[in-house]
C-alpha positions as CSV (number, residue, x, y, z in Angstrom):
1,X,-44.5,83.3,36.0
2,X,-42.7,80.8,38.3
3,X,-40.1,80.2,35.6
4,X,-39.3,83.9,35.5
5,X,-38.9,84.0,39.3
6,X,-36.6,81.0,39.2
7,X,-34.6,82.5,36.3
8,X,-34.3,85.9,38.2
9,X,-33.1,84.0,41.3
10,X,-30.5,82.1,39.3
11,X,-29.3,85.3,37.6
12,X,-28.9,86.9,41.0
13,X,-27.0,83.9,42.2
14,X,-24.6,84.1,39.2
15,X,-24.1,87.8,39.8
16,X,-23.2,87.0,43.4
17,X,-20.4,84.6,42.4
18,X,-16.8,85.9,42.5
19,X,-15.5,87.4,39.3
20,X,-12.6,85.0,39.2
21,X,-13.7,81.6,40.5
22,X,-11.2,79.2,41.9
23,X,-10.0,76.2,39.9
24,X,-7.2,78.3,38.5
25,X,-3.8,76.7,38.7
26,X,-0.4,78.2,38.9
27,X,2.8,77.0,37.1
28,X,3.4,74.5,40.0
29,X,-0.1,73.0,39.7
30,X,-1.3,74.7,42.9
31,X,-4.8,76.0,43.0
32,X,-4.9,79.8,43.2
33,X,-7.2,80.7,46.1
34,X,-8.9,83.7,44.6
35,X,-12.1,84.5,46.3
36,X,-11.4,82.2,49.2
37,X,-11.0,84.6,52.2
38,X,-7.9,86.7,51.4
39,X,-7.8,89.9,49.3
40,X,-5.8,89.6,46.1
41,X,-3.7,91.7,43.8
42,X,-3.6,90.4,40.2
43,X,-0.9,91.6,37.8
44,X,-1.5,91.0,34.1
45,X,1.8,90.8,32.3
46,X,3.6,89.3,29.3
47,X,7.2,88.8,28.2
48,X,7.4,92.5,27.0
49,X,6.4,93.8,30.5
50,X,8.8,91.7,32.7
51,X,11.2,94.6,33.3
52,X,8.4,96.7,34.9
53,X,7.6,93.8,37.2
54,X,11.3,93.3,38.1
55,X,11.7,96.9,38.9
56,X,8.5,97.5,40.9
57,X,6.6,94.3,41.9
58,X,8.7,93.2,44.9
59,X,8.5,96.6,46.6
60,X,4.8,96.8,45.8
61,X,4.2,93.4,47.4
62,X,6.1,94.5,50.5
63,X,4.1,97.7,50.7
64,X,0.9,95.7,50.8
65,X,2.1,93.4,53.7
66,X,-0.5,94.8,56.2
67,X,-3.4,93.9,53.9
68,X,-1.9,90.3,53.6
69,X,-3.1,89.7,50.0
70,X,-2.2,86.9,47.7
71,X,-0.3,88.2,44.7
72,X,-1.1,86.6,41.4
73,X,0.9,87.3,38.2
74,X,-1.0,86.2,35.1
75,X,1.5,85.8,32.3
76,X,0.0,86.1,28.8
77,X,1.7,83.5,26.5
78,X,-0.2,84.4,23.3
79,X,3.0,85.6,21.7
80,X,4.9,82.5,22.5
81,X,5.0,79.7,19.8
82,X,3.4,76.4,21.1
83,X,6.7,74.5,21.2
84,X,8.3,77.1,23.4
85,X,5.4,77.3,26.0
86,X,7.0,74.5,28.1
87,X,10.3,76.5,28.3
88,X,8.2,79.7,29.1
89,X,6.5,77.9,32.0
90,X,9.9,76.7,33.3
91,X,11.2,80.3,33.1
92,X,8.1,81.5,35.0
93,X,8.8,78.9,37.8
94,X,12.4,80.2,38.0
95,X,11.1,83.8,38.2
96,X,8.7,82.8,40.9
97,X,11.4,81.3,43.1
98,X,13.7,84.4,42.5
99,X,10.8,86.7,43.4
100,X,10.2,84.9,46.7
101,X,13.9,85.2,47.5
102,X,13.9,88.9,46.7
103,X,10.8,89.4,49.0
104,X,12.5,87.5,51.8
105,X,15.7,89.7,51.4
106,X,13.6,92.9,51.4
107,X,11.9,91.9,54.7
108,X,15.2,91.0,56.3
109,X,16.7,94.3,55.0
110,X,13.9,96.1,56.8
111,X,14.6,94.2,60.0
112,X,11.5,92.0,59.8
113,X,10.9,88.3,59.4
114,X,9.3,87.3,56.2
115,X,5.8,86.0,56.6
116,X,5.5,82.3,57.3
117,X,3.0,81.8,54.5
118,X,5.1,83.6,51.9
119,X,5.0,80.5,49.6
120,X,1.1,80.6,49.7
121,X,1.1,84.3,48.9
122,X,2.6,84.4,45.4
123,X,1.2,82.6,42.4
124,X,2.3,82.8,38.8
125,X,-0.1,81.6,36.2
126,X,0.8,80.9,32.6
127,X,-2.2,81.8,30.5
128,X,-1.7,80.0,27.2
129,X,-4.7,81.6,25.5
130,X,-4.5,85.0,27.0
131,X,-8.3,85.0,27.6
132,X,-8.2,86.8,30.9
133,X,-6.0,89.5,29.4
134,X,-8.3,89.8,26.4
135,X,-11.4,90.1,28.7
136,X,-9.7,93.2,30.3
137,X,-9.0,94.7,26.9
138,X,-5.3,93.8,26.7
139,X,-4.4,92.9,23.1
140,X,-1.7,90.5,22.2
141,X,1.7,92.1,22.7
142,X,0.4,94.8,25.1
143,X,3.2,97.0,26.7
144,X,1.5,98.1,30.0
145,X,1.1,95.8,33.0
146,X,-2.4,96.0,34.4
147,X,-3.0,95.6,38.1
148,X,-6.3,94.6,39.7
149,X,-7.4,94.5,43.4
150,X,-9.9,91.8,44.5
151,X,-11.7,91.7,47.8
152,X,-11.6,88.4,49.9
153,X,-14.6,87.1,48.0
154,X,-12.9,87.7,44.6
155,X,-14.8,90.8,43.6
156,X,-12.9,93.6,41.8
157,X,-12.2,96.7,43.8
158,X,-9.9,98.6,41.5
159,X,-7.7,98.3,38.4
160,X,-5.3,100.4,36.5
161,X,-1.9,100.5,34.9
162,X,1.0,99.3,37.0
163,X,3.0,100.8,38.7
164,X,1.0,104.1,38.3
165,X,-2.1,102.6,40.0
166,X,-0.2,101.0,42.9
167,X,-1.3,103.6,45.5
168,X,-4.9,103.4,44.4
169,X,-4.8,99.6,44.7
170,X,-3.4,100.0,48.2
171,X,-6.2,102.4,49.1
172,X,-8.8,100.1,47.7
173,X,-7.6,97.2,49.8
174,X,-7.5,99.3,53.0
175,X,-10.8,101.1,52.5
176,X,-13.2,100.3,55.4
177,X,-16.1,99.8,53.0
178,X,-14.6,98.5,49.7
179,X,-16.3,99.6,46.5
180,X,-15.4,99.4,42.9
181,X,-12.8,102.0,41.9
182,X,-11.7,102.6,38.3
183,X,-8.1,103.8,38.0
184,X,-7.2,105.0,34.5
């Protein structure tokens, strides 16, 4: 009987852990601080969806400035041959730097100073196996960006197609009592 109680307690502990534990690194080798005190917006993308991100992601990040989330772009590299993955990671680093510059320019165009911690607010992760994408039902070669909102402890609040779900993600992050919302 004691073993069952211990197992039940362990299962409860595992259920209380954040959905996306830290230990995840971006293309610069920095730890991505999911579940470490700040809300997060995670965009699941691949090379076929980069135009959607170019067109909508910078404004989306700016619109979320009051919630002060970290923004994580998880790039699925399943469709990239192994010998090109290094080049893909270099391209992702370039896109990261270009994105930061565009966000800075948008803040300045709005008459505001960019946040001092802007560098610690954007992370781009090259997922060689695409496992996180698969876990969310995104097959290799998917054509729709998926966006997910996580609370400061790393628990999912909402998810849906991007950019269509952008306003629902914003609402989930600003809700006084966050709860899981499905956006489809």
